[in-house]
N, C-alpha and C positions, 0 to 999 in steps of 0.2 A: 418238924413242921417248918416250912419256909417263912410263914408269916405269924406275927404275934398280934394280939388284940391291941388296937390303937395304931397299927401301921397304916400308912397311906400307900395305896397302890393305884396304878393306872392300867386301864384296859388298852390293848394294842391299837384300837381305833383312834386313840388320842393323837397318834401320829398324823392323822388325816385332817386335823382341825385347823381352822384359821385362827388368827390372833384373838378375835372377839370371843370365840368359843373356848379357847384356852383360858382366857381371863375369867370366864364363867365357871371354871373348874370342871368342865365336861369330861366325862370318863375318868374322874378321880373318885376314889372310894376309901372309906375307913373300915378296916377289919374289925369286926365285933368279936368273932371267934368261930369255933367249929362246934356244930350241934350234931346230934345223932337223931335220925328219923325214927320216931317211936314204933313204927310198924315194920320197917324193913331193915333197920340198923345201919342204913347208909349214912356216911358222914356228909354233912352239908356245911358249906362256908356261909357264914352270916356276915353281911356287909352292908354299908350305908353309903349312898352317893353323897358327894359334897356339893351337889347342885340340885335344882328343882325341888321336889317334895321332901328330900332327905329321909325317905321312908327306910324300912328295913327289908332286905332282900336275902334270899338264899339261893344257892346254886350247888349242885353236887360237887363235892370237893375234888373228885377226879377231873371233872370238866374245868373247874376253877384253876387247877394247877396244870392243865394241858398246854401243849405247845401250840403256837399259831399254825394254822394250815397255810403254809407258804405257797402252795400251789394255787389256792383260792385267793390269797392275798400276797402276790409276789413282791409288791413294793414295800411291805412292812419289814422293818429292821428288828423289832422286838421279837425275842425268841418265844416267850411264854404269853399266854392269853392275858394274865395279870402279872405285873412286876412291881416291886417295891420302888417307891419314889425316894430317892436319896435326898437328905436335907441339904 
């Protein structure tokens, strides 16, 4: 697993933000962990935004770990949809 509970990650769209949005921690998330869907067995990433409501969200693990579609987003440098923020 690429991420551990407590890791801070950024979504690739963070690259598109202005200074004000960056200061608000937009597109930054704390990893809670991986859960298993009780009906399908699909693994889901559980994560929490560091902005706005700070609720809990899930996304299929495969999607969470996927690469950025650089044809759709040609200006994005980040390779993966979510990447760990280094201290």
